[in-house]
C-alpha positions in Angstrom: -9.8 -17.8 -31.8 -10.8 -17.7 -28.3 -13.0 -15.4 -25.7 -8.8 -15.2 -23.7 -7.4 -15.0 -27.0 -10.0 -11.9 -28.0 -9.1 -10.9 -25.4 -5.3 -11.0 -25.2 -5.5 -9.4 -29.1 -7.2 -6.6 -28.3 -10.2 -6.5 -28.6 -12.8 -4.4 -27.0 -15.7 -6.5 -28.1 -15.3 -9.5 -26.7 -13.7 -7.0 -23.5 -16.7 -5.8 -23.1 -18.9 -8.6 -23.3 -16.6 -10.2 -20.3 -16.7 -6.9 -17.9 -20.8 -7.2 -18.4 -20.0 -11.0 -17.2 -18.2 -9.9 -14.4 -20.8 -7.6 -13.6 -23.7 -10.5 -13.7 -21.8 -12.9 -11.9 -22.4 -15.7 -14.9 -20.3 -19.0 -14.8 -18.6 -18.2 -18.0 -16.4 -15.4 -15.4 -15.1 -17.8 -13.2 -13.7 -19.9 -16.1 -12.4 -16.8 -18.9 -10.0 -15.4 -15.0 -8.9 -18.7 -14.5 -7.9 -18.8 -17.8 -6.5 -14.8 -18.1 -4.9 -15.3 -14.5 -1.5 -15.5 -15.6 -1.3 -12.8 -17.7 -1.9 -10.3 -14.2 0.3 -8.0 -12.3 1.5 -6.3 -14.3 -0.8 -2.7 -14.3 -0.3 -0.2 -12.2 -4.2 -0.4 -9.9 -4.2 3.3 -9.0 -7.4 3.3 -7.0 -9.0 7.5 -7.0 -11.0 8.7 -4.0 -12.7 10.7 -1.7 -15.3 12.3 -0.5 -18.2 13.7 -2.9 -18.0 17.2 -4.4 -13.5 17.4 -4.4 -13.3 16.7 -7.7 -12.6 12.9 -8.6 -14.1 12.9 -11.2 -12.2 15.4 -13.1 -9.1 14.4 -11.5 -8.9 10.7 -12.8 -10.8 12.6 -17.0 -7.1 14.9 -16.3 -5.1 11.5 -15.2 -6.8 9.6 -18.5 -5.3 12.7 -20.9 -2.2 12.4 -18.5 -1.7 8.8 -19.6 -2.9 8.8 -23.0 -0.4 11.9 -23.9 2.2 9.0 -23.1 1.0 6.1 -24.8 -0.1 4.3 -22.3 -3.9 2.0 -22.0 -6.6 3.1 -20.2 -8.9 0.5 -18.3 -11.3 3.0 -16.4 -13.5 1.5 -13.6 -16.0 4.2 -12.5 -18.0 3.0 -9.5 -22.0 4.7 -9.4 -24.4 5.4 -6.6 -27.0 3.7 -7.4 -30.9 3.0 -6.2 -31.8 0.9 -3.1 -34.9 -0.6 -5.1 -34.1 -1.2 -8.8 -30.2 -1.6 -7.9 -29.6 0.1 -11.4 -26.6 3.3 -11.3 -27.9 6.4 -10.8 -25.2 7.7 -12.7 -23.3 5.8 -16.0 -20.6 5.8 -18.0 -22.3 7.8 -20.3 -22.1 10.9 -18.8 -17.9 10.5 -17.4 -15.1 11.3 -19.8 -17.1 11.3 -22.1 -14.3 13.0 -24.7 -13.0 9.4 -23.8 -15.7 7.0 -25.3 -13.3 6.9 -29.1 -10.5 6.2 -27.9 -9.8 2.4 -28.2 -6.8 3.0 -25.9 -9.3 3.8 -23.4 -12.1 1.5 -22.2 -14.7 2.8 -19.6 -16.9 0.1 -17.8 -19.7 2.1 -15.5 -20.5 -0.1 -12.7 -23.5 0.2 -9.3 -22.6 -0.2 -6.2 -25.8 -2.5 -6.6 -25.4 -1.6 -2.1 -22.2 -3.1 -1.5 -20.3 -1.0 0.7 -16.7 0.4 0.8 -17.3 2.9 -2.6 -16.6 0.0 -4.0 -18.6 -2.4 -6.4 -19.0 -6.1 -5.9 -17.3 -7.5 -8.8 -14.6 -4.4 -9.1 -11.4 -6.4 -7.6 -12.0 -9.2 -11.2 -12.6 -5.9 -13.1 -9.4 -5.0 -11.9 -8.0 -9.0 -13.2 -10.0 -8.7 -16.4 -7.6 -5.2 -17.4 -4.9 -6.1 -16.2 -4.2 -9.4 -18.3 -6.2 -7.2 -21.1 -3.1 -5.4 -21.7 -4.2 -2.7 -20.0 -0.6 -0.3 -18.3 -3.0 1.3 -15.9 -6.2 0.6 -14.8 -7.8 3.7 -12.8 -10.9 2.4 -10.4 -13.0 6.1 -8.8 -15.3 4.6 -6.3 -18.5 6.6 -6.2 -17.5 8.9 -2.5 -19.9 7.4 -0.2 -17.6 9.2 2.5 -16.0 6.7 5.9 -17.1 3.7 4.2 -14.2 3.9 1.5 -11.2 2.3 3.0 -12.0 -0.8 1.0 -10.2 0.9 -1.8 -7.2 -0.4 -0.1 -7.5 -4.0 -0.7 -8.0 -3.6 -4.2 -5.8 -1.1 -5.6 -1.7 -1.3 -5.4 -1.1 2.8 -5.4 -4.0 4.6 -3.7 -5.4 8.5 -4.0 -7.0 10.6 -1.9 -8.4 13.9 -2.7 -9.7 16.3 -1.1 -10.5 19.6 -1.3 -9.9 22.9 1.3 -12.5 24.1 3.0 -14.9 20.9 3.1 -14.0 19.6 6.2 -11.7 17.2 5.3 -9.3 17.1 7.9 -11.8 16.0 10.2 -13.3 13.3 7.9 -9.7 12.0 7.2 -9.5 11.2 10.6 -13.3 9.7 10.9 -13.0 7.1 7.7 -9.2 5.8 8.7 -7.6 7.6 5.4 -4.6 8.9 6.8 -4.0 4.3 7.3 -4.9 3.9 3.4 -3.7 6.8 1.3 -0.3 6.4 -0.8 -0.5 10.2 -2.0 -2.5 13.2 -0.9 -4.7 15.3 -3.8 -5.5 18.3 -2.1 -8.0 19.3 -5.6 -8.8 22.8 -6.4 -5.7 24.3 -4.3 -6.9 28.0 -5.5 -9.2 28.4 -3.2 -9.1 29.7 0.1 -7.1 26.4 2.9 -5.3 24.7 0.7 -2.0 25.6 2.4 -3.9 24.9 6.1 -4.9 21.7 4.7 -1.6 20.8 3.9 -0.1 21.4 7.3 -2.7 20.0 8.9 -2.4 16.9 6.9 1.8 16.5 7.7 1.1 16.8 11.2 -1.4 14.5 10.8 1.0 12.5 9.6 4.0 13.6 11.6 2.1 11.0 14.3 1.0 8.2 12.2 4.0 5.5 11.5 3.0 3.5 8.9 4.8 -0.8 8.6 5.6 0.0 5.3 8.1 2.9 6.0 6.3 5.4 3.0 4.9 9.0 3.8 2.3 9.3 1.6 3.1 12.3 -1.3 0.7 15.7 -1.5 0.3 17.1 -4.2 -2.0 20.4 -5.3 -4.1 20.6 -8.5 -6.6 22.1 -10.1 -8.1 19.1 -11.9 -10.0 21.4 -14.0 -7.2 23.3 -15.5 -4.9 20.2 -15.7 -2.3 21.4 -12.8 -0.6 19.2 -10.9 -1.5 16.2 -13.0 1.5 15.2 -14.1 3.1 15.6 -10.1 0.1 13.3 -8.7 1.0 10.1 -11.0 4.7 10.9 -10.3 4.0 10.5 -6.5 1.8 7.6 -7.1 5.2 5.7 -9.6 7.7 6.9 -7.4 5.4 4.8 -4.5 4.7 2.0 -6.9 8.5 1.6 -7.2 9.1 1.2 -3.4 6.1 -1.0 -2.8 7.0 -3.1 -5.4 7.5 -6.6 -3.4 6.3 -10.1 -3.0 5.4 -9.4 1.0 3.2 -6.5 -0.3 1.5 -8.3 -3.2 0.8 -10.8 -0.7 0.1 -8.4 1.9 -3.3 -6.9 -0.8 -4.0 -10.6 -2.6 -4.6 -11.8 1.7 -6.7 -9.0 1.5 -8.5 -9.4 -2.0 -9.2 -13.5 -1.5 -10.8 -12.7 1.9 -13.2 -10.7 0.0 -13.7 -13.0 -2.1 -14.6 -15.9 -0.1 -16.9 -13.7 1.0 -18.6 -13.1 -1.8 -18.5 -16.7 -3.2 -19.8 -17.6 1.0 -23.1 -14.5 0.3 -23.7 -16.3 -3.1 -24.5 -19.9 -1.9 -27.7 -18.1 -0.7 -30.3 -16.2 -1.9 -31.6 -13.3 -0.6 -35.7 -14.4 0.6 -33.2 -17.1 3.0 -31.3 -13.6 4.2 -35.8 -12.2 4.5 -36.5 -15.0 6.5 -34.3 -14.7 8.7 -34.0 -12.3 9.6 -38.0 -12.0 10.4 -37.2 -14.6 13.0 -34.9 -13.0 14.7 -36.9 -10.1 15.0 -39.9 -12.2 16.2 -37.5 -13.4 18.3 -38.4 -16.6 17.1 -34.5 -17.5 16.7 -31.3 -16.8 18.1 -28.4 -14.6 15.4 -26.4 -17.1 16.5 -28.2 -20.4 16.3 -28.7 -18.8 12.0 -25.0 -18.3 11.8 -23.8 -21.7 13.0 -26.8 -23.2 11.1 -25.6 -22.2 7.5 -22.1 -22.4 8.5 -23.4 -26.2 8.6 -24.6 -26.3 5.7 -21.7 -24.4 3.1 
C-alpha cells in the first residue's frame, strides 16, 4: 500500500509520520497532499480561538468528548506557543486532553507556532487537509491564545468559535482584535461567573451595529466547560452556521485566503534566514533601502 492508501485506511502510525513531514516541510509532504487532496472537503473544520485564560483547552476537550459520544472521529490541532530561541513548543499534546490518547477515534497533534503570527502554526492549513483526507469527521484547531493577531483562524476554519470570559475585558479586546468580524459563534465560557449576562448584552449591542456580507448573525452560547455545560448547544450553533454557509461561494472565499497564505509561505521558503538577516543589517545601517531589496528578491524569485 502507498502512504496515501495507508492514511485513508486508518493507519495511525502513517498519519503521524505524514503530520511530521508537513510540520518539518519535507518534500514528501507536498506529493502526499496532492494525492490526498481529492478526498478533502468532507470534514467540519472547527476553529477555536480567544484570549489566554478563557478555557479554550477545556472547551475543546469537552467538544471532543461530545463528538465521540456521537460516534464521530476527531482530529485536534493544538497550536502552542514556542520559544523565540529554540523554536520548540512550551506546551505539548502530552499535557492536553490526556484522557483521549488511548482512543483511536481521536488524533491529537500539538504544533509550535515557531514565530508565526496569528495564533497559528505555519503548517496548520496543510495539517487540516491531512486530517480531512484521513477521514476525520471533525477537525478542531485550537489557537495559541496570543490576543489580537488571532483573526488568522478565519482563513483556515469553516466555523470559527470565539471563547470569551466574563470580567476579563473581553468586550474591549473583541473590538481591538476584530473578533466581531471573524466569529461565527461566540462562546461565553465560565458563564457561572458574575458578568456573563453583561458580556452577552454588550456583544448583542456590537452585533446590532455590524452587518456581515453573508447575512449571518453569530450565535451567543453560554458554557461552563469544566462541568460540560452548554457544549451541546455550542456544537448545535456551529452546525447551524455550517449548514447555511455550505456553498461554492463560501468555499471559494476561504480557499482564496488559504492560497494567499500558502503562496506567502512558498515564497518565504525560497529565501534562507541568513539572507533576511544580512538584508536587515544593510537596511539598519543605511547601506540599502528596503524597497530595493524587496525588488531584488522579487526578480530573483
